[in-house]
VEXDREN-2710 file (C-alpha; in Angstrom, 1 decimal):
% VEXDREN-2710
k/r/px/py/pz
1/MET/80.6/105.5/80.3
2/ARG/78.7/102.3/81.4
3/PRO/80.9/99.3/81.2
4/GLY/79.6/95.9/81.9
5/ILE/82.6/95.1/84.2
6/THR/84.9/97.4/86.0
7/ILE/88.4/96.3/87.1
8/ILE/90.2/98.3/89.7
9/GLY/94.0/98.2/89.6
10/SER/96.5/97.3/86.9
11/GLY/99.0/95.1/88.5
12/PHE/99.2/91.3/88.0
13/ALA/95.6/90.9/89.3
14/GLY/94.0/93.5/87.2
15/LEU/95.8/92.6/84.0
16/GLY/95.3/88.9/84.5
17/MET/91.5/89.5/84.9
18/ALA/91.4/91.7/81.8
19/ILE/93.3/89.2/79.6
20/LYS/91.0/86.3/80.6
21/LEU/87.9/88.4/80.2
22/LYS/88.8/89.1/76.6
23/GLU/89.7/85.4/76.1
24/ALA/86.2/84.4/77.4
25/GLY/84.4/86.8/75.1
26/TYR/83.8/89.7/77.6
27/HIS/85.0/92.9/75.9
28/ASP/82.8/95.4/77.7
29/PHE/85.1/96.3/80.6
30/VAL/87.4/99.1/81.8
31/ILE/90.5/99.0/84.0
32/LEU/90.6/101.9/86.4
33/GLU/94.1/102.9/87.6
34/LYS/94.8/105.7/90.1
35/ALA/98.3/106.3/88.7
36/GLY/99.3/107.5/85.2
37/SER/100.6/104.1/84.1
38/LEU/100.0/100.4/84.7
39/GLY/102.0/98.1/86.9
40/GLY/100.8/98.3/90.5
41/THR/103.5/97.5/93.1
42/TRP/106.1/96.9/90.3
43/ARG/105.5/100.5/89.1
44/ASP/105.5/102.1/92.5
45/ASN/108.4/100.4/94.2
46/THR/111.6/101.7/92.8
47/TYR/113.9/101.6/95.8
48/PRO/117.6/100.5/95.2
49/GLY/117.8/96.7/94.8
50/CYS/114.0/96.2/94.3
51/ALA/113.5/92.7/92.9
52/CYS/111.1/89.7/93.2
53/ASP/111.7/87.1/95.9
54/VAL/110.1/84.4/93.9
55/PRO/111.9/82.9/90.8
56/SER/110.9/84.9/87.7
57/HIS/109.8/81.9/85.7
58/MET/107.1/81.2/88.4
59/TYR/106.3/84.9/89.2
60/SER/104.6/85.4/85.9
61/PHE/101.5/84.4/84.1
62/SER/101.3/80.7/83.1
63/PHE/99.8/81.7/79.8
64/ALA/102.5/84.3/79.0
65/LEU/105.8/82.5/79.7
66/ASN/108.9/84.7/79.3
67/PRO/112.0/82.8/78.3
68/SER/114.0/86.0/78.3
69/TRP/114.3/86.8/82.0
70/SER/117.8/88.0/82.7
71/ARG/118.1/86.6/86.2
72/MET/116.5/83.8/88.2
73/PHE/115.1/86.6/90.5
74/SER/114.3/89.5/88.2
75/PRO/114.7/93.2/89.2
76/GLN/111.7/95.6/89.4
77/THR/112.2/97.2/86.0
78/GLU/112.2/93.9/84.2
79/ILE/108.9/92.8/85.9
80/TRP/107.3/96.2/85.1
81/ASP/108.5/95.8/81.4
82/TYR/106.9/92.3/81.4
83/LEU/103.5/93.6/82.6
84/ARG/103.5/96.4/80.0
85/ALA/104.4/93.9/77.3
86/CYS/101.5/91.7/78.4
87/ALA/99.1/94.7/78.2
88/THR/100.2/95.4/74.6
89/THR/100.3/91.8/73.5
90/TYR/96.7/91.1/74.7
91/GLY/95.3/94.4/73.4
92/LEU/94.4/96.0/76.7
93/THR/95.3/99.6/75.8
94/PRO/91.8/100.8/74.9
95/HIS/90.4/99.5/78.2
96/PHE/92.6/101.6/80.5
97/ARG/91.4/104.7/82.3
98/PHE/94.4/106.2/84.0
99/GLY/94.3/108.8/86.8
100/ARG/91.0/107.4/88.0
101/GLU/91.2/106.5/91.7
102/VAL/88.1/104.8/93.0
103/THR/86.6/106.7/95.9
104/GLY/83.5/104.7/96.4
105/LEU/81.3/101.8/95.3
106/GLU/77.6/101.6/96.0
107/TYR/75.2/98.8/95.0
108/ASP/71.6/99.6/94.0
109/GLU/68.7/97.2/94.0
110/ALA/68.6/97.2/90.2
111/GLY/71.7/95.1/90.3
112/HIS/74.3/97.7/89.4
113/TRP/77.3/99.2/91.1
114/ARG/77.7/102.9/91.1
115/VAL/81.4/103.7/90.9
116/SER/82.7/107.0/92.1
117/THR/86.2/108.2/91.1
118/THR/88.4/111.2/91.8
119/GLY/87.2/114.4/90.1
120/GLY/83.6/113.7/90.9
121/GLU/83.0/111.2/88.0
122/THR/80.4/108.5/88.6
123/PHE/79.1/105.7/86.4
124/THR/77.3/102.4/86.8
125/THR/78.5/98.9/86.0
126/ASN/77.2/95.4/86.4
127/ALA/80.2/93.9/88.2
128/VAL/83.3/95.1/89.9
129/VAL/86.6/93.2/90.2
130/SER/88.9/94.6/92.8
131/GLY/92.5/94.0/91.9
132/VAL/94.1/96.5/94.1
133/GLY/96.2/94.0/96.0
134/ALA/97.5/94.3/99.6
135/LEU/101.0/95.9/99.1
136/HIS/100.1/99.4/98.0
137/VAL/99.3/101.4/101.2
138/PRO/102.6/102.2/103.0
139/SER/102.5/101.6/106.8
140/PHE/104.4/104.1/109.0
141/PRO/105.3/103.4/112.6
142/GLU/103.7/105.5/115.4
143/ILE/106.8/107.1/116.8
144/PRO/106.2/110.4/118.7
145/GLY/107.7/113.4/116.8
146/ARG/107.8/111.7/113.4
147/GLU/106.4/114.8/111.7
148/SER/109.0/117.1/113.3
149/PHE/112.0/115.7/111.5
150/ARG/113.7/118.4/109.4
151/GLY/115.7/116.2/107.1
152/PRO/114.4/114.1/104.2
153/SER/112.3/111.1/105.2
154/PHE/110.4/108.7/103.1
155/HIS/108.9/105.1/102.9
156/SER/110.7/102.6/100.8
157/ALA/107.6/102.2/98.6
158/GLU/107.8/106.0/97.9
159/TRP/111.5/106.3/97.4
160/ASP/112.7/109.9/96.9
161/HIS/115.3/109.6/94.2
162/SER/116.0/113.4/94.4
163/VAL/117.7/112.7/97.8
164/ASP/121.4/111.8/97.5
165/LEU/122.2/109.7/100.6
166/THR/125.9/109.6/99.8
167/GLY/128.0/110.6/102.8
168/LYS/124.9/111.1/105.0
169/ARG/124.0/109.7/108.4
170/VAL/121.0/107.6/107.6
171/ALA/118.5/105.8/109.9
172/VAL/116.6/102.8/108.5
173/ILE/113.5/101.8/110.5
174/GLY/112.4/98.3/109.8
175/THR/114.0/95.1/108.6
176/GLY/111.4/93.5/106.3
177/ALA/111.5/92.3/102.8
178/SER/112.2/95.7/101.3
179/ALA/114.9/96.7/103.8
180/VAL/116.7/93.5/103.2
181/GLN/117.0/94.5/99.5
182/PHE/117.8/98.2/99.8
183/VAL/120.1/98.2/102.9
184/PRO/123.0/96.6/101.1
185/ARG/122.7/99.1/98.3
186/ILE/122.8/102.2/100.4
187/ALA/125.2/100.9/103.1
188/GLU/128.2/101.3/100.8
189/ARG/127.3/105.0/100.1
190/VAL/126.3/106.5/103.4
191/SER/128.7/107.6/106.1
192/ARG/126.7/105.9/108.8
193/LEU/123.7/103.6/108.7
194/HIS/121.7/103.0/111.9
195/LEU/119.4/100.1/111.4
196/PHE/116.5/100.0/113.9
197/GLN/115.4/96.3/114.1
198/ARG/112.3/95.5/116.1
199/THR/112.3/91.8/115.3
200/PRO/115.1/90.0/113.3
201/PRO/113.9/88.2/110.2
202/TRP/114.9/84.6/109.3
203/VAL/117.1/85.0/106.2
204/GLN/118.1/82.2/103.8
205/ASN/120.4/82.1/100.9
206/ARG/119.0/83.6/97.7
207/PRO/119.8/81.2/94.7
208/ASP/120.0/84.0/92.2
209/PHE/122.2/84.1/89.2
210/PRO/122.3/85.6/85.7
211/ILE/120.6/83.5/83.0
212/SER/123.1/83.2/80.2
213/PRO/122.2/83.8/76.6
214/ARG/122.6/80.1/75.9
215/MET/120.1/79.2/78.6
216/ARG/117.7/81.8/77.4
217/ALA/117.9/80.4/73.9
218/ALA/117.3/76.9/75.2
219/LEU/114.2/78.1/77.0
220/THR/112.7/79.1/73.6
221/VAL/112.6/75.4/72.7
222/PRO/108.9/74.3/72.8
223/GLY/108.1/73.0/76.3
224/ALA/111.4/74.0/77.9
225/ALA/110.1/77.1/79.7
226/ARG/107.0/75.2/80.8
227/ALA/109.1/72.4/82.2
228/LEU/111.3/74.8/84.2
229/ARG/108.2/76.6/85.6
230/ASN/106.7/73.2/86.7
231/ALA/110.0/72.2/88.4
232/ILE/110.1/75.5/90.3
233/TYR/106.5/75.3/91.2
234/TRP/106.8/71.8/92.8
235/ALA/110.1/72.8/94.5
236/LEU/108.4/75.7/96.1
237/GLU/105.2/73.8/96.9
238/THR/107.2/71.3/99.1
239/ARG/107.8/74.2/101.5
240/ALA/104.0/74.1/102.4
241/LEU/104.6/70.8/104.3
242/GLY/106.1/72.8/107.1
243/PHE/103.8/75.8/106.7
244/ALA/100.5/74.0/106.2
245/VAL/100.9/70.6/107.7
246/ASP/103.2/70.5/110.7
247/PRO/105.4/73.4/112.1
248/ARG/107.9/70.9/113.3
249/LEU/108.8/70.3/109.7
250/MET/110.2/73.8/109.6
251/LYS/113.3/72.6/111.5
252/ALA/115.2/71.9/108.3
253/HIS/114.5/75.5/107.0
254/GLU/115.7/76.9/110.4
255/LYS/118.9/74.9/110.2
256/THR/119.6/76.2/106.7
257/ALA/118.9/79.8/107.9
258/ARG/121.1/79.4/111.0
259/ARG/124.0/78.1/108.8
260/HIS/123.5/81.0/106.4
261/LEU/123.7/83.5/109.4
262/ALA/126.8/81.8/110.9
263/ASP/128.6/81.7/107.5
264/GLN/128.0/85.4/106.9
265/VAL/128.2/87.0/110.4
266/PRO/131.4/86.0/112.2
267/ASP/130.9/88.4/115.1
268/ARG/129.0/86.6/117.9
269/ALA/127.4/89.7/119.4
270/LEU/126.0/90.8/116.1
271/ARG/124.9/87.2/115.3
272/ALA/123.0/87.1/118.5
273/LYS/121.2/90.3/117.6
274/LEU/120.2/88.9/114.2
275/THR/119.0/85.5/115.5
276/PRO/115.2/85.3/115.7
277/ASP/113.5/83.8/118.8
278/TYR/110.4/82.5/116.9
279/THR/109.7/79.6/114.6
280/ILE/110.9/80.1/111.1
281/GLY/107.9/80.9/108.8
282/CYS/105.9/82.7/111.5
283/LYS/107.0/85.8/109.6
284/ARG/107.9/85.9/106.0
285/ILE/111.2/84.1/105.3
286/LEU/113.5/86.5/103.5
287/LEU/116.1/85.6/100.8
288/SER/119.4/87.5/100.5
289/ASN/123.0/87.0/99.9
290/ASP/124.2/90.5/100.7
291/TYR/122.1/91.7/103.6
292/TYR/124.2/90.1/106.4
293/PRO/127.5/91.2/104.8
294/ALA/126.2/94.7/104.7
295/LEU/125.5/94.6/108.4
296/ASN/129.2/93.6/109.0
297/ARG/130.4/96.9/107.7
298/ASP/132.1/99.3/110.1
299/ASN/129.7/102.1/109.2
300/VAL/126.6/100.0/109.9
301/GLU/125.0/99.7/113.4
302/VAL/122.1/97.3/114.2
303/ILE/120.0/98.8/117.0
304/THR/117.6/96.5/118.8
305/ASP/116.3/99.2/121.2
306/ARG/113.0/100.7/120.1
307/ALA/112.9/104.1/118.4
308/ALA/111.1/106.0/121.1
309/GLU/111.1/109.6/119.7
310/ILE/112.0/111.4/116.6
311/ARG/113.4/115.0/116.9
312/GLU/114.3/117.6/114.3
313/ARG/117.7/116.1/113.5
314/SER/117.9/112.9/115.5
315/ILE/116.2/109.7/116.8
316/VAL/116.1/108.8/120.5
317/ASP/116.0/105.1/121.3
318/SER/114.3/103.5/124.3
319/THR/117.4/103.7/126.4
320/GLY/117.5/107.5/126.1
321/ARG/120.4/107.5/123.6
322/GLU/120.1/110.3/121.0
323/ILE/121.4/109.5/117.5
324/ALA/122.0/112.3/115.1
325/VAL/120.8/111.5/111.6
326/ASP/120.5/113.4/108.3
327/ALA/117.8/111.2/106.7
328/ILE/115.3/108.5/107.6
329/VAL/114.1/105.7/105.4
330/TYR/111.1/103.7/106.6
331/GLY/111.1/100.0/105.6
332/THR/108.0/99.3/107.6
333/GLY/105.9/97.5/105.1
334/PHE/102.3/98.0/104.2
335/LYS/98.8/98.1/105.6
336/VAL/97.7/94.6/104.6
337/VAL/94.9/93.4/106.9
338/ASP/93.0/96.7/106.9
339/ALA/93.8/97.7/103.3
340/LEU/90.3/96.6/102.1
341/ASN/88.6/97.8/105.2
342/ASP/89.5/101.4/104.5
343/GLN/87.5/101.5/101.3
344/ARG/84.1/103.1/101.0
345/ILE/82.0/100.2/99.7
346/VAL/78.2/100.0/100.3
347/GLY/76.3/96.8/99.5
348/ARG/72.8/95.5/99.7
349/GLY/70.4/97.4/102.0
350/GLY/73.0/100.1/102.6
351/GLN/75.4/97.8/104.4
352/LYS/78.9/99.2/104.6
353/ILE/81.9/96.9/104.2
354/GLN/83.2/97.9/107.6
355/ASP/79.9/96.7/109.2
356/ALA/80.1/93.4/107.3
357/TRP/83.7/93.0/108.5
358/ARG/83.2/94.3/112.1
359/ASN/84.3/90.9/113.4
360/GLY/87.2/90.6/111.0
361/VAL/87.9/90.7/107.3
362/GLU/86.6/87.6/105.5
363/ALA/85.4/86.4/102.2
364/TYR/84.3/83.1/100.5
365/TYR/87.6/81.7/99.1
366/GLY/88.9/85.3/99.5
367/ILE/86.8/86.3/96.5
368/THR/83.2/87.1/97.4
369/THR/81.6/88.6/100.5
370/ALA/78.0/88.2/101.6
371/GLY/75.9/91.3/101.0
372/PHE/78.0/92.6/98.1
373/PRO/76.7/91.0/94.9
374/ASN/78.8/90.9/91.8
375/LEU/81.8/92.3/93.7
376/PHE/84.9/90.1/93.4
377/PHE/88.2/90.4/95.2
378/LEU/91.5/89.2/93.8
379/LEU/94.1/88.4/96.5
380/GLY/91.4/89.1/99.0
381/PRO/91.4/87.8/102.6
382/ASN/93.3/84.6/103.3
383/THR/94.7/84.1/99.8
384/GLY/98.2/85.3/100.5
385/LEU/101.1/82.8/100.5
386/GLY/104.3/82.2/102.4
387/HIS/105.8/79.6/100.1
388/ASN/104.9/80.1/96.5
389/SER/103.8/82.6/93.8
390/VAL/100.7/84.7/94.4
391/VAL/100.4/84.9/90.6
392/PHE/99.3/81.3/90.7
393/MET/96.6/82.2/93.2
394/ILE/95.5/85.2/91.1
395/GLU/95.0/82.9/88.0
396/SER/92.8/80.6/90.1
397/GLN/90.7/83.5/91.3
398/VAL/90.4/84.9/87.8
399/ARG/89.1/81.6/86.5
400/TYR/86.6/81.5/89.4
401/VAL/85.3/85.0/88.6
402/ILE/84.9/84.0/84.9
403/ASP/82.9/81.0/86.1
404/CYS/80.6/83.3/88.2
405/LEU/80.0/85.5/85.2
406/ARG/79.1/82.5/83.1
407/LEU/76.7/81.3/85.8
408/LEU/75.0/84.7/85.5
409/SER/74.7/84.4/81.7
410/LYS/73.5/80.8/81.9
411/THR/70.7/81.6/84.5
412/GLY/69.8/85.0/83.3
413/ALA/70.3/86.4/86.8
414/ARG/71.3/90.0/87.3
415/ALA/73.7/89.3/90.2
416/LEU/74.9/86.7/92.5
417/ASP/75.6/87.0/96.2
418/VAL/77.4/84.4/98.3
419/ARG/75.1/83.0/101.0
420/PRO/76.2/84.1/104.6
421/GLU/76.0/80.5/105.8
422/ALA/78.4/79.3/103.0
423/GLN/80.8/82.1/103.9
424/ARG/80.7/81.4/107.6
425/ALA/81.2/77.7/107.1
426/PHE/84.2/78.3/104.8
427/ASN/85.9/80.7/107.2
428/ALA/85.2/78.5/110.2
429/ARG/87.0/75.6/108.5
430/LEU/89.8/77.9/107.4
431/GLN/90.4/79.4/110.8
432/SER/90.3/76.0/112.4
433/ARG/93.1/74.9/110.1
434/LEU/95.1/78.0/110.7
435/HIS/94.9/77.7/114.5
436/ASP/97.7/75.3/114.9
437/LEU/99.9/76.3/112.1
438/VAL/103.2/78.3/112.2
439/TRP/101.7/81.7/111.4
440/ASN/99.5/81.5/114.5
441/GLU/101.6/79.4/116.8
442/GLY/105.1/80.3/115.8
443/GLY/105.6/82.8/118.6
444/CYS/105.7/86.1/116.6
445/THR/103.6/89.1/115.8
446/SER/103.3/89.7/112.1
447/TRP/101.2/91.6/109.5
448/TYR/99.5/88.3/108.8
449/LEU/97.4/88.8/111.9
450/ASP/94.7/91.4/112.6
451/GLU/94.4/93.4/115.9
452/HIS/92.8/90.4/117.5
453/GLY/95.5/88.0/116.6
454/VAL/93.4/86.3/113.9
455/ASN/95.1/85.4/110.6
456/ARG/93.3/87.2/107.8
457/THR/96.0/87.0/105.2
458/ILE/97.4/83.5/104.5
459/TRP/95.9/80.5/102.7
460/PRO/96.5/77.6/105.1
461/GLY/97.3/74.9/102.5
462/PHE/98.9/73.9/99.3
463/THR/98.2/76.1/96.3
464/PHE/97.1/73.2/94.2
465/GLU/94.4/72.6/96.8
466/TYR/93.2/76.2/96.3
467/TRP/93.3/75.6/92.6
468/ALA/91.2/72.5/92.9
469/ARG/88.6/74.1/95.2
470/THR/88.1/77.1/93.0
471/ARG/87.9/75.2/89.7
472/ARG/84.1/75.3/89.6
473/VAL/81.6/77.6/91.2
474/ARG/79.1/75.8/93.5
475/PRO/75.7/77.4/92.5
476/GLU/74.2/76.4/95.8
477/ALA/76.7/78.6/97.7
478/TYR/75.1/81.6/96.0
479/GLU/71.8/83.5/95.9
480/LEU/70.9/84.3/92.3
481/ILE/69.3/87.8/92.2
482/ARG/66.8/88.1/89.3
END
């Protein structure tokens, strides 16, 4: 096997790249997927209540609108079905190589990448597109004794459906986006639920509702689904005013969240536990209509003391209180900032990706990194969002990669490598913009920041700005290797 282009991952990023490659006339490519089926995070996350927190008509490809979403915020199974339908519609089936986890990438001076996969298989390819995303490596808290627990324990991203939580005493550690969705679903089944909350999230009302058959029929009218998508896009984009322009503009969002909390949590003591002390938007704003009501239940306890130790059948908090539990569910998110840094990637002159990123993970527009020719990242450093759909960002990046490939064809070069000075200048401007924005100055610690407190995750502006900046490749930003 010697494909011209190798795509790693089969979520939105990998599929979007593959579809647009075929559309542009590039048919010599493979899609490597470590699992046995496509779908990425929407295949892996099957916890109760799993759904998207971006409206479905926006959290989808702009070129593959789906007028048949059943809800405004679709559940996991429906999104997974959508991705599989896209793969079939666009004829991607022959390009998949399932059960092929990439274990290493190494560039040779002939202008090829040597790809190593599980099972000892290796092959060469001209270009690599990494579409592995950031939300696929579960993060576990460093709590002493975690391995000693005798009961069932699992991460929300690896939900153990063989475990029946009915009637059990369950501890949930973490209150992020996943926990906000699954806590209401299990709270009504367990005998006791002890929710360990390190930092309360800001939660706003989730404007979710079933989409009636009549509305779905109306969306099949030419232009209707596009008009709805555009309306959602611009409504979401207005949120960037507070995120990317002036944190003081987040006051309106905070007021809305405080009212939502007051309406749903009548108990003052519990409300105090659930009220954040940081600027809204510093951490991801969560959307839920049933999270707060679940915490009002008599069988649910919100614990703000740190989980200090895990024993065979219990958890000890930082006050010394021992809480007997039958099962533990970790809703502690993913390794985001260091997800790429853990990969074995060797570029020009034997340079490892860890050495290139020794001062922090960075890339040119989040897509290319100096010293690693013809290696493209989708949803790479600083291309995440706090206000709109990342699928929009993926499509902008896919278009940019296609433009890079066309530049190679036009010039006859074997490879292109972003110039270090272009990458440094871009990231200096980017970090300068981030410095005074809510993610850095909002008074919280989040997975947006690396161990040095530098934001390596979020795009500090409007998504239409990113779209405009990545519409065309600037040839002068790259070294063409002939």
